[in-house]
N, C-alpha and C positions, 0 to 999 in steps of 0.2 A: 401374260399367261389370258389365252380367252377366257373369259368365265371369272375371272379373277374378282372383279368388282363386288359380283352378286355374293361368291363366296366372304369376300371381306364382311358384306353387310350384316349377314347372319353371326359369323366370326367375331366382330368387334361387338355387335350388339348383346352375345352372350357374356363377351368378357365383360363388358361394362356392367351389365346387369347384376353378375356374381363378384364381383372385384376379384375377378380369375388371378390378376397379373398384377403385383406390386413391383414398384419402382426399384431396382437392382436384384430382382428374381433372375436366376439361372434356370431357364426350363429345357427339359428333358421330352422330346416326343416319343413316344413309341413306335417304332414302325415296325410294321408287320409284312410290308411291301402288297399290302391290299389298297383298293381305292380310297377306302375312309381315312387310314393314316397318313397316305402320301398327300392328299389334300388337303388336310388340317397342316402338317409339315409346310407344306407351300403358301398355306394363308398366314400361319405364324411368322414364316420368312421376310413374307411383304408386309403383315403389320409391324415386326422390330424397327422397319426402316422409318415411320411416323407415330405410333403410338404415344403418348406423353410420358408413360410409366416404361423408361430403358430396362429392356430385358437383353438377358444373354440368350442362344439357343443352340442347341444338341439333338443329334437323333441318336436314338438307341435301338437296336435289333437285337432279338434273342433269336439267338439260331438253334433251333428246334432238334436237330442233329440228322434230320432227312438227305439222304444222299443225293448228291447231285446239287444241294442248295448254292445257290448263284446270288451275291448281292452287289456285283460289280456296277449293275445299273442304277441302284438306289444311291451309291456310293459317287457316283457320278452325278446324279440330279443334286445331291448335297453340295459337291462341288460349285455343281453351276451355283447354288442358292447361298454358297459362303457359309452354311452349316457345318460343324464339327461333327464327324459319323463314329458311332461305334459298336462294334458286333461282338456280340456275348454268345460265346460255345457254351453249349449242351448239349447233354445226352435225355431231354424229356422226351423224346420222341421212342427211344430203346426202353426206358421206363415203363412208360406209359404203355406201349402195343408189345414189346418184347417180354419184358420181366413180370409185369404185373396183369397184364393180359387185359385191360380196361373195357368193359363190354359198353361202359356209357363214359367216355372219356375225357370229356368237355369241362367239367365243373375242378378235376386235379388238374389237369392242362393248362388250363387259365390259372388257378392258384399259383402251380409251380412257374408259370412264365411272368408272371407278375411278382412273384420273389426275385425272380432274376433281373428284372428289369427295375424293380425296385433299389435293389442292393447295388447293382452298377451306378445307379442314379446318384447315389447317396454317396459312393465312393469317388466322384468325380467332381463331387460338389453341387449338385444340382438338387435344390429344395423343391423343386415343383414339375410333376408328370401329367402331362399333358396325352390325354386318348382320345381316340375316333370315334366314340360313340356319336350317331348323329340323332334327330328327330325320330325316324322310324325305329331305331335303336329302344330310345324311350317307351315311347306303345310296345314295343314286344315285349320288354322287362315285364314291364307294370303287367301285361297281361299273363305272360308266363306265370309269375309270381301268384296273380290272380286264380289261374287253370290248375296249375299244379303243386303251388303251398297254400292253398286257400287264404292269403293274406294279399293287403294292400300294401306296396311295396316298389322301390325301383332304385338304381345308383342314384347316387348324389349330383348335382354338378359341380359341389368342390367338398372333398372329404379330406381329412388331417387325418393321417394315419399316425397316429403319436407311436407307436410301436417301431415307426424306421424314421419320423422326423420328415416324412414326404405329405407333400400337399398334391392330390390328385385334383387335376381339373378337366371339363369336358367342354370345351370352347364351341364344338359345333351342333350342339345340342339342340337349336333351333333350326338346324338346316338338313331339308327332306332330304332322304336318299338319292331320288332323282336329281336334283340337282348336285349332289357329289356325283353321281354317272357320267353326268353332263359335261363335267368341269374334267373328270379325269381324262374322260375321251377327246375332246377339244385340248388340252393340253397334253394330250400324249406321254400320261406320266407311265413310268415303267411300271405297272401293275402286273405281278406274279401270281398264280392259280397258287392257291395253297396246296399243298402235296399232302395234306393230313388225310388218311382213309376215311374218317367221319364225315369232311367237309360237305356240305349238303344234305346230309344226312342225319339233322339234329332237330329236337324239339323248337329249336329257335325258328328253322326254316318251316317247318309246319305252320306254327304260329303268322310265321310273314306270311305264307301262301292263304293262309283263313281269313286274314286279315284283309289281304288285297281281294278276296272276293266277297266277302263282307262290305268293303267299300264301294262295291261297283254299284250295289243295293243302297247302300246308305251314304250319297254324296258327304265327305266330311266328318267321315267317323275316328277318322284318327287324328283329326285337329280337336275334335270333341273330346277326345279320351284323355289328349294330352292336357286341353283346358281343365278337367276337372282333376287332374293331378295337379297342376297348379293350384286351382282353387281349395282344393284340401291340402295343401301345403306339406305334402308328403314327401317325407326324406329330403329335405330343405328347397324344394322347389317353391318359386313364388309368383303372385298375378302379378305380370309388370307392364300388362297394357301397350306391347309393342310388339303383336304378333302378325304385323302386315308381310305379307310374302309366303308363312307358311299358311295362310288361309287359303290359297290358290287350289289348295286339295278339294275343298268343297266345289271349285266350278270345273274340276278336272272331268 
């Protein structure tokens, strides 16, 4: 796949820096049919071929219950990558939008999706779940917490969930979103637009646009915010001294 070498440079660096994958791990990738999770799936399928710590890989899609959902293209990709694929049927969309009629559905939806994902991963013997959060997600999450909750915080690179026995890893945390978009386009990944009514109309999208605007006037802003998160050792982030490539934000 075109661009895979660049993707792997980001992913392996993060996996090594935070010791995300141990020898003998069975890793489940949470696949939503978006560009991020599909890129992560391809990257880990390739990494599996040569990584010193040998690991198994599978993919899990939580079916939200939206009418007309079709995951056949993802199943085909998984077959091509020789990755075991699981679909978990749920009625999350009905609960969120029809029963509860949530005005701000994202938080509850994410919680329910994660619960279904973790439960199924545990059922099929996966001790590790990989999520497709990238570099821009790190910065946006930090800024959202600062703006809306008044706290310094982010998700962790590696999180052990003691209540489930699952370890969450985020192997794309060094990878800028622009590189995810490029790879997904060049590799012709079967990206499916989210059918969620709230898609594109969230606080996260507003923050994304704000940062994009500020970046035009302050080149390298997102890189500096990411660096501050590392230097502050916020939620498990550490200064690794290997941020080459991400610094390209400064020169864009």
